[in-house]
All heavy atoms as an XYZ file, in Angstrom:
772
protein
N       9.189     21.513     -1.453
C       8.096     20.807     -2.075
C       7.202     21.831     -2.772
O       6.809     22.822     -2.182
C       7.318     20.014     -1.027
C       6.118     19.329     -1.589
S       5.323     18.197     -0.460
C       6.492     16.877     -0.472
N       6.857     21.550     -3.997
C       6.032     22.468     -4.764
C       4.556     22.283     -4.421
O       4.164     21.287     -3.811
C       6.233     22.252     -6.276
O       5.752     20.954     -6.614
C       7.689     22.389     -6.663
N       3.771     23.251     -4.839
C       2.343     23.177     -4.574
C       1.701     22.017     -5.322
O       0.787     21.368     -4.811
C       1.677     24.484     -4.966
C       0.219     24.538     -4.584
C      -0.407     25.888     -4.866
O       0.260     26.783     -5.360
N      -1.674     26.025     -4.557
N       2.195     21.709     -6.521
C       1.661     20.588     -7.288
C       1.900     19.267     -6.557
O       1.014     18.406     -6.522
C       2.291     20.553     -8.673
N       3.085     19.106     -5.981
C       3.376     17.882     -5.223
C       2.470     17.767     -4.006
O       2.017     16.673     -3.660
C       4.834     17.840     -4.795
C       5.761     17.538     -5.936
O       5.338     17.061     -6.977
N       7.031     17.833     -5.749
N       2.235     18.892     -3.342
C       1.367     18.892     -2.176
C      -0.061     18.501     -2.554
O      -0.699     17.702     -1.863
C       1.388     20.264     -1.502
C       0.602     20.390     -0.212
C       1.156     19.436      0.836
C       0.646     21.813      0.282
N      -0.545     19.022     -3.670
C      -1.888     18.676     -4.134
C      -1.970     17.187     -4.475
O      -2.947     16.507     -4.136
C      -2.292     19.554     -5.336
C      -2.497     20.992     -4.865
C      -3.548     19.019     -6.016
C      -2.682     21.996     -5.976
N      -0.929     16.658     -5.119
C      -0.921     15.223     -5.435
C      -0.928     14.375     -4.174
O      -1.608     13.342     -4.114
C       0.285     14.880     -6.300
C       0.169     15.284     -7.770
C       1.474     15.007     -8.504
C      -0.972     14.552     -8.435
N      -0.168     14.787     -3.156
C      -0.177     14.039     -1.891
C      -1.547     14.087     -1.236
O      -2.021     13.087     -0.696
C       0.879     14.574     -0.924
C       2.202     13.864     -1.050
C       3.370     14.565     -1.275
C       2.285     12.485     -0.926
C       4.584     13.923     -1.391
C       3.492     11.821     -1.036
C       4.628     12.550     -1.268
O       5.818     11.894     -1.378
N      -2.201     15.234     -1.285
C      -3.530     15.335     -0.697
C      -4.498     14.408     -1.423
O      -5.295     13.695     -0.786
C      -4.021     16.800     -0.726
C      -3.201     17.636      0.268
C      -5.510     16.897     -0.389
C      -3.432     19.123      0.169
N      -4.438     14.397     -2.751
C      -5.312     13.508     -3.526
C      -5.021     12.049     -3.196
O      -5.936     11.252     -2.977
C      -5.148     13.779     -5.037
C      -5.710     15.155     -5.384
C      -5.825     12.691     -5.870
C      -5.383     15.620     -6.785
N      -3.729     11.689     -3.135
C      -3.360     10.300     -2.807
C      -3.834      9.916     -1.415
O      -4.312      8.799     -1.198
C      -1.843     10.117     -2.887
C      -1.296     10.060     -4.278
C       0.218      9.876     -4.208
C       0.864      9.893     -5.551
N       2.328      9.731     -5.458
N      -3.692     10.837     -0.449
C      -4.098     10.536      0.920
C      -5.612     10.394      1.037
O      -6.104      9.480      1.709
C      -3.589     11.606      1.880
C      -2.102     11.585      2.161
C      -1.703     12.788      3.011
C      -1.696     10.302      2.852
N      -6.364     11.274      0.387
C      -7.823     11.208      0.487
C      -8.350      9.954     -0.195
O      -9.102      9.168      0.411
C      -8.468     12.481     -0.107
C      -9.967     12.316     -0.246
C      -8.147     13.688      0.766
N      -7.973      9.741     -1.450
C      -8.485      8.567     -2.175
C      -7.945      7.258     -1.595
O      -8.671      6.267     -1.498
C      -8.147      8.679     -3.659
C      -8.841      9.832     -4.398
C      -8.394      9.882     -5.844
C     -10.344      9.726     -4.280
N      -6.675      7.255     -1.196
C      -6.110      6.066     -0.562
C      -6.761      5.779      0.778
O      -6.982      4.619      1.132
N      -7.067      6.830      1.525
C      -7.743      6.655      2.812
C      -9.133      6.082      2.642
O      -9.563      5.207      3.406
N      -9.859      6.569      1.633
C     -11.195      6.035      1.364
C     -11.122      4.563      0.960
O     -11.888      3.726      1.461
C     -11.899      6.873      0.278
C     -12.215      8.273      0.820
C     -13.175      6.192     -0.197
C     -12.669      9.261     -0.237
N     -10.184      4.237      0.077
C     -10.062      2.831     -0.348
C      -9.613      1.943      0.802
O     -10.100      0.814      0.952
C      -9.127      2.698     -1.550
O      -7.815      3.058     -1.196
N      -8.701      2.425      1.644
C      -8.262      1.636      2.804
C      -9.406      1.451      3.795
O      -9.566      0.366      4.379
C      -7.068      2.299      3.477
N     -10.217      2.496      3.985
C     -11.363      2.387      4.893
C     -12.327      1.308      4.428
O     -12.737      0.437      5.202
C     -12.083      3.739      5.004
C     -13.378      3.659      5.753
C     -13.379      3.575      7.139
C     -14.596      3.648      5.080
C     -14.578      3.491      7.847
C     -15.790      3.565      5.772
C     -15.784      3.486      7.156
N     -12.693      1.361      3.141
C     -13.623      0.360      2.628
C     -12.988     -1.031      2.580
O     -13.682     -2.044      2.736
C     -14.176      0.762      1.269
C     -15.218      1.846      1.368
C     -14.983      3.098      0.857
C     -16.424      1.597      2.002
C     -15.935      4.099      0.961
C     -17.381      2.580      2.110
C     -17.139      3.843      1.587
N     -11.686     -1.095      2.393
C     -11.000     -2.389      2.432
C     -11.081     -2.990      3.836
O     -11.311     -4.193      3.992
C      -9.547     -2.229      2.002
N     -10.925     -2.149      4.854
C     -11.019     -2.635      6.238
C     -12.446     -3.063      6.561
O     -12.670     -4.066      7.253
C     -10.493     -1.573      7.216
C      -8.986     -1.411      7.025
C     -10.816     -1.932      8.650
C      -8.383     -0.230      7.741
N     -13.436     -2.319      6.044
C     -14.831     -2.724      6.239
C     -15.074     -4.084      5.585
O     -15.716     -4.966      6.175
C     -15.795     -1.652      5.670
C     -17.226     -2.169      5.631
C     -15.708     -0.380      6.493
N     -14.555     -4.268      4.370
C     -14.690     -5.558      3.692
C     -13.973     -6.650      4.467
O     -14.462     -7.779      4.561
C     -14.128     -5.465      2.265
C     -14.131     -6.751      1.451
C     -15.562     -7.212      1.191
C     -13.380     -6.554      0.157
N     -12.812     -6.334      5.036
C     -12.026     -7.282      5.809
C     -12.869     -7.863      6.943
O     -12.799     -9.051      7.245
C     -10.813     -6.570      6.365
C      -9.729     -7.433      6.919
C      -9.817     -8.671      7.471
C      -8.345     -7.092      6.985
N      -8.585     -9.109      7.876
C      -7.672     -8.153      7.591
C      -7.625     -5.980      6.605
C      -6.308     -8.132      7.810
C      -6.274     -5.963      6.827
C      -5.619     -7.032      7.423
N     -13.668     -7.007      7.590
C     -14.464     -7.478      8.724
C     -15.655     -8.329      8.289
O     -16.244     -9.026      9.111
C     -14.958     -6.284      9.538
O     -15.888     -5.528      8.784
N     -16.007     -8.285      7.004
C     -17.186     -9.011      6.532
C     -16.868    -10.272      5.740
O     -17.764    -11.041      5.441
C     -18.040     -8.094      5.671
C     -18.622     -6.960      6.455
C     -19.406     -6.059      5.565
N     -19.889     -4.926      6.343
C     -21.112     -4.493      6.327
N     -21.996     -5.092      5.564
N     -21.465     -3.476      7.055
N     -15.632    -10.474      5.357
C     -15.306    -11.632      4.534
C     -14.159    -12.417      5.153
O     -13.340    -11.859      5.884
C     -14.948    -11.216      3.093
O     -14.772    -12.395      2.313
C     -13.686    -10.402      3.035
N     -14.138    -13.672      4.842
C     -13.038    -14.537      5.277
C     -12.402    -15.232      4.079
O     -11.665    -16.189      4.229
C     -13.534    -15.580      6.276
C     -14.045    -15.000      7.551
C     -12.909    -14.421      8.381
N     -13.434    -13.815      9.586
C     -13.293    -12.552      9.906
N     -12.643    -11.745      9.098
N     -13.779    -12.068     11.014
N     -12.706    -14.748      2.882
C     -12.179    -15.324      1.657
C     -10.714    -14.911      1.499
O     -10.368    -13.733      1.618
C     -13.009    -14.839      0.469
C     -12.570    -15.478     -0.825
O     -12.205    -16.659     -0.819
O     -12.589    -14.769     -1.848
N      -9.853    -15.873      1.216
C      -8.411    -15.608      1.135
C      -8.065    -14.627      0.018
O      -7.187    -13.772      0.181
C      -7.648    -16.919      0.942
N      -8.752    -14.725     -1.106
C      -8.465    -13.824     -2.224
C      -8.801    -12.378     -1.856
O      -8.011    -11.462     -2.097
C      -9.255    -14.255     -3.456
N      -9.962    -12.178     -1.249
C     -10.332    -10.822     -0.858
C      -9.464    -10.309      0.285
O      -9.165     -9.105      0.350
C     -11.810    -10.759     -0.479
C     -12.679    -10.682     -1.685
C     -13.479    -11.661     -2.179
C     -12.788     -9.576     -2.576
N     -14.092    -11.222     -3.330
C     -13.685     -9.947     -3.599
C     -12.215     -8.310     -2.620
C     -14.024     -9.092     -4.638
C     -12.556     -7.460     -3.664
C     -13.445     -7.851     -4.653
N      -9.054    -11.179      1.166
C      -8.156    -10.765      2.257
C      -6.823    -10.296      1.686
O      -6.229     -9.332      2.180
C      -7.947    -11.914      3.239
C      -9.197    -12.333      3.964
S      -9.784    -11.106      5.097
C      -8.714    -11.419      6.462
N      -6.348    -10.949      0.624
C      -5.104    -10.518     -0.018
C      -5.278     -9.162     -0.688
O      -4.381     -8.319     -0.638
C      -4.654    -11.547     -1.050
O      -4.311    -12.758     -0.422
N      -6.430     -8.928     -1.317
C      -6.702     -7.625     -1.921
C      -6.743     -6.528     -0.853
O      -6.209     -5.439     -1.041
C      -8.029     -7.654     -2.686
C      -8.021     -8.513     -3.915
S      -7.008     -7.843     -5.224
C      -8.074     -6.577     -5.838
N      -7.380     -6.840      0.254
C      -7.469     -5.877      1.358
C      -6.077     -5.563      1.900
O      -5.724     -4.391      2.113
C      -8.381     -6.423      2.471
C      -8.245     -5.628      3.743
C      -9.825     -6.444      2.002
N      -5.274     -6.594      2.125
C      -3.918     -6.385      2.649
C      -3.090     -5.544      1.685
O      -2.364     -4.634      2.102
C      -3.245     -7.729      2.911
N      -3.196     -5.815      0.398
C      -2.463     -5.019     -0.593
C      -2.887     -3.570     -0.581
O      -2.049     -2.661     -0.666
N      -4.186     -3.314     -0.456
C      -4.692     -1.943     -0.434
C      -4.231     -1.197      0.810
O      -3.776     -0.049      0.726
C      -6.231     -1.958     -0.501
O      -6.631     -2.649     -1.684
C      -6.795     -0.556     -0.508
N      -4.322     -1.838      1.959
C      -3.926     -1.186      3.208
C      -2.416     -0.925      3.231
O      -1.969      0.165      3.636
C      -4.376     -2.029      4.424
C      -3.789     -1.501      5.715
C      -5.895     -2.052      4.503
N      -1.620     -1.870      2.789
C      -0.168     -1.677      2.772
C       0.223     -0.620      1.742
O       1.148      0.174      1.974
C       0.560     -3.007      2.530
C       0.341     -3.927      3.726
C       2.055     -2.793      2.311
C       0.818     -5.334      3.521
N      -0.493     -0.561      0.630
C      -0.245      0.471     -0.366
C      -0.500      1.861      0.230
O       0.278      2.794      0.015
C      -1.117      0.244     -1.599
C      -0.723      1.106     -2.758
O       0.395      1.599     -2.831
N      -1.635      1.267     -3.684
N      -1.583      2.023      0.978
C      -1.887      3.299      1.623
C      -0.829      3.631      2.682
O      -0.393      4.782      2.792
C      -3.273      3.267      2.252
C      -3.637      4.554      2.940
C      -3.840      5.713      2.206
C      -3.781      4.623      4.318
C      -4.167      6.903      2.825
C      -4.110      5.797      4.938
C      -4.308      6.944      4.202
O      -4.624      8.116      4.825
N      -0.392      2.633      3.424
C       0.658      2.837      4.415
C       1.939      3.319      3.747
O       2.626      4.197      4.261
C       0.921      1.535      5.192
O      -0.306      1.056      5.730
C       1.919      1.748      6.308
N       2.261      2.769      2.590
C       3.432      3.204      1.840
C       3.316      4.641      1.380
O       4.299      5.395      1.393
N       2.115      5.063      0.984
C       1.899      6.454      0.583
C       2.128      7.395      1.758
O       2.785      8.435      1.617
C       0.475      6.629      0.031
O       0.296      5.763     -1.087
C       0.219      8.064     -0.387
N       1.587      7.039      2.909
C       1.786      7.862      4.107
C       3.269      7.906      4.480
O       3.813      8.963      4.815
C       0.935      7.326      5.281
C       1.287      8.034      6.583
C      -0.540      7.475      4.967
N       3.933      6.775      4.397
C       5.360      6.707      4.718
C       6.183      7.583      3.774
O       7.054      8.330      4.218
C       5.829      5.251      4.657
C       7.295      5.064      4.966
C       7.762      5.161      6.265
C       8.203      4.784      3.950
C       9.105      4.987      6.555
C       9.535      4.610      4.222
C       9.991      4.709      5.528
O      11.322      4.555      5.794
N       5.889      7.531      2.477
C       6.596      8.374      1.507
C       6.379      9.856      1.793
O       7.292     10.664      1.682
C       6.146      8.062      0.081
C       6.651      6.729     -0.424
O       7.643      6.211      0.150
O       6.062      6.202     -1.385
N       5.155     10.206      2.165
C       4.862     11.598      2.490
C       5.645     12.048      3.729
O       6.205     13.143      3.744
C       3.377     11.782      2.733
C       2.987     13.231      2.983
S       1.357     13.412      3.684
C       1.601     12.723      5.303
N       5.704     11.202      4.724
C       6.448     11.554      5.938
C       7.938     11.706      5.655
O       8.601     12.569      6.243
C       6.211     10.507      7.027
C       4.792     10.467      7.611
C       4.660      9.308      8.583
C       4.457     11.775      8.290
N       8.467     10.903      4.759
C       9.875     11.043      4.366
C      10.094     12.363      3.635
O      11.041     13.094      3.919
C      10.327      9.849      3.496
C      10.457      8.601      4.349
C      11.650     10.150      2.811
C      10.773      7.348      3.561
N       9.203     12.685      2.707
C       9.352     13.927      1.944
C       9.224     15.162      2.820
O       9.863     16.182      2.549
C       8.332     13.986      0.806
C       8.695     13.085     -0.351
O       9.851     12.597     -0.388
O       7.827     12.856     -1.220
N       8.390     15.105      3.855
C       8.243     16.237      4.762
C       9.345     16.283      5.812
O       9.437     17.242      6.572
C       6.886     16.223      5.444
C       5.755     16.635      4.546
C       4.509     16.075      4.701
C       5.926     17.575      3.552
C       3.454     16.445      3.880
C       4.890     17.962      2.724
C       3.649     17.387      2.890
N      10.173     15.253      5.890
C      11.281     15.240      6.841
C      10.901     14.806      8.240
O      11.679     14.990      9.175
N       9.726     14.221      8.399
C       9.279     13.755      9.709
C       9.954     12.444     10.064
O      10.341     12.211     11.211
C       7.740     13.608      9.734
C       7.261     13.051     11.057
C       7.081     14.942      9.439
N      10.116     11.574      9.066
C      10.724     10.261      9.237
C      11.909     10.171      8.294
O      11.882     10.726      7.197
C       9.706      9.142      8.909
C      10.340      7.774      8.991
C       8.505      9.225      9.815
N      12.939      9.493      8.727
C      14.107      9.297      7.884
C      14.208      7.827      7.501
O      13.773      6.947      8.246
C      15.381      9.750      8.607
C      15.330     11.202      8.986
C      15.051     11.593     10.282
C      15.531     12.172      8.026
C      14.988     12.930     10.625
C      15.478     13.516      8.344
C      15.202     13.894      9.654
N      14.770      7.564      6.335
C      14.903      6.187      5.889
C      15.929      5.459      6.740
O      16.798      6.075      7.360
C      15.318      6.121      4.404
O      16.553      6.814      4.248
C      14.258      6.732      3.520
N      15.832      4.157      6.726
C      16.755      3.341      7.515
C      18.108      3.246      6.813
O      18.235      3.535      5.624
C      16.191      1.922      7.696
O      15.999      1.337      6.414
C      14.878      1.956      8.449
N      19.089      2.848      7.571
C      20.428      2.668      7.010
C      20.561      1.338      6.269
O      21.527      1.123      5.560
C      21.479      2.738      8.116
C      21.587      4.146      8.696
O      21.254      5.101      7.962
O      22.003      4.282      9.846
N      19.598      0.461      6.463
C      19.639     -0.835      5.804
C      19.178     -0.656      4.360
O      18.064     -0.184      4.104
C      18.728     -1.850      6.523
C      19.148     -1.991      7.986
C      18.764     -3.191      5.816
C      18.170     -2.792      8.814
N      20.045     -1.021      3.429
C      19.721     -0.853      2.022
C      19.910     -2.171      1.283
O      20.753     -2.983      1.644
C      20.595      0.220      1.380
C      20.330      1.609      1.908
C      21.140      2.664      1.203
O      22.073      2.312      0.447
O      20.853      3.860      1.404
N      19.123     -2.342      0.256
C      19.216     -3.496     -0.619
C      19.215     -2.959     -2.045
O      18.268     -2.288     -2.453
C      18.026     -4.430     -0.376
C      18.037     -5.775     -1.061
C      19.205     -6.617     -0.549
C      16.744     -6.501     -0.808
N      20.285     -3.199     -2.768
C      20.473     -2.653     -4.116
C      20.418     -1.127     -4.105
O      19.827     -0.495     -4.978
C      19.444     -3.207     -5.101
C      19.410     -4.695     -5.182
C      18.312     -5.400     -4.736
C      20.492     -5.399     -5.690
C      18.272     -6.778     -4.802
C      20.466     -6.777     -5.764
C      19.355     -7.473     -5.319
N      20.992     -0.508     -3.084
C      21.039      0.951     -2.899
C      19.660      1.576     -2.709
O      19.484      2.771     -2.914
C      21.751      1.625     -4.071
O      23.067      1.145     -4.185
N      18.674      0.775     -2.311
C      17.325      1.270     -2.023
C      17.048      0.984     -0.550
O      17.280     -0.135     -0.088
C      16.274      0.562     -2.899
C      16.593      0.747     -4.378
C      14.872      1.065     -2.584
C      15.743     -0.092     -5.295
N      16.556      1.981      0.195
C      16.209      1.717      1.604
C      15.213      0.567      1.707
O      14.263      0.471      0.914
C      15.586      3.026      2.076
C      16.124      4.058      1.147
C      16.324      3.370     -0.167
N      15.432     -0.299      2.677
C      14.640     -1.521      2.810
C      13.153     -1.234      2.999
O      12.313     -1.888      2.383
C      15.164     -2.365      3.976
C      14.508     -3.721      4.170
C      14.722     -4.591      2.942
C      15.051     -4.399      5.405
N      12.809     -0.239      3.826
C      11.395      0.053      4.052
C      10.717      0.550      2.780
O       9.592      0.163      2.476
C      11.228      1.081      5.174
O      12.076      2.204      4.898
C      11.591      0.492      6.518
N      11.389      1.385      2.028
C      10.836      1.871      0.766
C      10.642      0.720     -0.208
O       9.616      0.637     -0.902
C      11.760      2.938      0.149
O      11.937      3.996      1.099
C      11.196      3.489     -1.130
N      11.619     -0.174     -0.261
C      11.519     -1.337     -1.135
C      10.346     -2.229     -0.737
O       9.587     -2.699     -1.592
C      12.829     -2.123     -1.112
C      12.923     -3.325     -2.047
C      12.847     -2.871     -3.504
C      14.202     -4.092     -1.805
N      10.159     -2.448      0.552
C       9.058     -3.290      1.022
C       7.698     -2.680      0.683
O       6.793     -3.382      0.233
C       9.174     -3.536      2.525
C      10.275     -4.500      2.947
C      10.367     -4.578      4.463
C      10.059     -5.867      2.361
N       7.550     -1.359      0.915
C       6.274     -0.710      0.610
C       6.009     -0.647     -0.894
O       4.878     -0.454     -1.318
C       6.215      0.692      1.204
C       5.943      0.702      2.685
C       6.757      1.409      3.549
C       4.879     -0.004      3.217
C       6.515      1.426      4.907
C       4.630      0.004      4.580
C       5.445      0.718      5.427
N       7.034     -0.830     -1.707
C       6.860     -0.841     -3.151
C       6.545     -2.244     -3.660
O       5.743     -2.410     -4.579
C       8.137     -0.316     -3.842
O       8.412      0.993     -3.356
C       7.980     -0.273     -5.340
N       7.146     -3.260     -3.061
C       7.043     -4.628     -3.573
C       5.870     -5.405     -2.969
O       5.201     -6.169     -3.677
C       8.368     -5.379     -3.308
C       8.248     -6.845     -3.628
C       9.489     -4.748     -4.105
N       5.591     -5.221     -1.701
C       4.612     -6.068     -1.012
C       3.176     -5.901     -1.536
O       2.499     -6.913     -1.755
C       4.703     -5.867      0.516
C       3.581     -6.568      1.242
C       6.054     -6.361      1.026
N       2.660     -4.674     -1.756
C       1.277     -4.590     -2.254
C       1.035     -5.325     -3.572
O       0.054     -6.089     -3.661
C       1.035     -3.077     -2.395
C       1.940     -2.468     -1.401
C       3.169     -3.335     -1.419
N       1.889     -5.168     -4.601
C       1.646     -5.947     -5.817
C       1.721     -7.458     -5.588
O       1.005     -8.220     -6.252
C       2.739     -5.487     -6.788
C       3.143     -4.152     -6.312
C       2.962     -4.193     -4.828
N       2.563     -7.892     -4.650
C       2.618     -9.327     -4.344
C       1.290     -9.822     -3.782
O       0.820    -10.906     -4.141
C       3.759     -9.627     -3.371
C       5.170     -9.511     -3.922
C       6.196     -9.773     -2.829
C       5.376    -10.486     -5.070
N       0.675     -9.030     -2.900
C      -0.643     -9.403     -2.383
C      -1.688     -9.417     -3.487
O      -2.557    -10.290     -3.515
C      -1.078     -8.470     -1.251
C      -0.567     -8.881      0.101
C       0.333     -8.099      0.785
C      -0.993    -10.059      0.698
C       0.809     -8.465      2.029
C      -0.530    -10.446      1.949
C       0.376     -9.641      2.611
N      -1.616     -8.462     -4.416
C      -2.562     -8.447     -5.537
C      -2.364     -9.667     -6.429
O      -3.338    -10.274     -6.884
C      -2.428     -7.162     -6.349
C      -2.811     -5.921     -5.580
C      -2.091     -4.756     -5.740
C      -3.884     -5.911     -4.705
C      -2.434     -3.609     -5.046
C      -4.233     -4.775     -4.003
C      -3.508     -3.620     -4.171
N      -1.113    -10.034     -6.677
C      -0.820    -11.227     -7.486
C      -1.389    -12.476     -6.815
O      -2.016    -13.308     -7.468
C       0.698    -11.358     -7.724
C       1.184    -10.254     -8.671
C       1.054    -12.735     -8.267
C       2.699    -10.124     -8.722
N      -1.182    -12.589     -5.508
C      -1.720    -13.732     -4.764
C      -3.233    -13.764     -4.871
O      -3.842    -14.824     -5.097
C      -1.257    -13.689     -3.294
C       0.241    -13.946     -3.192
C      -2.042    -14.679     -2.435
C       0.827    -13.652     -1.832
N      -3.878    -12.608     -4.723
C      -5.336    -12.544     -4.804
C      -5.831    -12.981     -6.176
O      -6.796    -13.751     -6.284
C      -5.809    -11.127     -4.493
N      -5.175    -12.502     -7.229
C      -5.608    -12.874     -8.578
C      -5.410    -14.366     -8.835
O      -6.264    -15.009     -9.458
C      -4.867    -12.039     -9.625
C      -5.191    -10.573     -9.552
C      -4.200     -9.630     -9.757
C      -6.474    -10.130     -9.278
C      -4.489     -8.282     -9.695
C      -6.774     -8.774     -9.213
C      -5.778     -7.849     -9.426
N      -4.304    -14.910     -8.360
C      -4.065    -16.351     -8.520
C      -5.133    -17.154     -7.782
O      -5.662    -18.140     -8.308
C      -2.646    -16.717     -8.040
C      -1.605    -16.166     -9.020
C      -2.494    -18.226     -7.903
C      -0.178    -16.287     -8.525
N      -5.463    -16.721     -6.566
C      -6.501    -17.429     -5.806
C      -7.861    -17.338     -6.490
O      -8.624    -18.307     -6.519
C      -6.582    -16.870     -4.383
C      -5.409    -17.200     -3.462
C      -5.508    -16.417     -2.174
C      -5.352    -18.693     -3.199
N      -8.171    -16.181     -7.074
C      -9.448    -16.037     -7.775
C      -9.491    -16.893     -9.041
O     -10.516    -17.506     -9.336
C      -9.695    -14.567     -8.125
C     -10.064    -13.734     -6.942
S     -10.328    -12.035     -7.456
C     -10.486    -11.223     -5.878
N      -8.401    -16.941     -9.766
C      -8.325    -17.788    -10.972
C      -8.449    -19.252    -10.596
O      -9.179    -20.013    -11.226
C      -7.021    -17.524    -11.749
C      -7.065    -16.148    -12.392
C      -6.782    -18.600    -12.803
C      -5.723    -15.705    -12.963
N      -7.749    -19.656     -9.536
C      -7.784    -21.052     -9.093
C      -9.200    -21.432     -8.631
O      -9.643    -22.552     -8.867
C      -6.774    -21.270     -7.960
C      -6.761    -22.663     -7.449
N      -6.310    -23.722     -8.208
C      -7.138    -23.192     -6.259
C      -6.410    -24.846     -7.496
N      -6.910    -24.542     -6.318
N      -9.891    -20.500     -8.017
C     -11.236    -20.778     -7.509
C     -12.243    -20.942     -8.643
O     -13.180    -21.725     -8.529
C     -11.671    -19.640     -6.591
C     -13.056    -19.829     -6.012
C     -13.428    -18.777     -5.031
N     -13.267    -17.453     -5.612
C     -13.140    -16.352     -4.921
N     -13.141    -16.408     -3.607
N     -13.006    -15.190     -5.501
N     -12.065    -20.240     -9.740
C     -13.027    -20.309    -10.842
C     -12.863    -21.543    -11.717
O     -13.707    -21.822    -12.540
C     -12.947    -19.054    -11.730
O     -11.620    -18.929    -12.252
C     -13.325    -17.819    -10.946
N     -11.782    -22.274    -11.562
C     -11.561    -23.470    -12.387
C     -12.217    -24.680    -11.800
O     -12.404    -25.015    -10.783
C     -10.058    -23.741    -12.537
C      -9.449    -22.733    -13.449
C      -8.034    -23.045    -13.681
N      -7.500    -22.063    -14.636
C      -6.426    -22.224    -15.309
N      -5.714    -23.293    -15.170
N      -6.026    -21.301    -16.128
């Protein structure tokens, strides 16, 4: 791993950690479905970043279960956060009408 990659991981971990922290604080203060979806997407996105870092450092190995030649856990951490964001945006649009 190069020094540039390490610096990028540190930036992703710090900024992602801050956003996940504030998302969890918001989670405890709101019960709105749209905001809960945004919070879930943010937290799962940060979890995916940590998971990718652990794979790159060799701490965790990917599962043998693959879908379209992509490890299932990697695919889930890539697909699920945008799905939560899409749900949140749809709920916000529906609420404003």
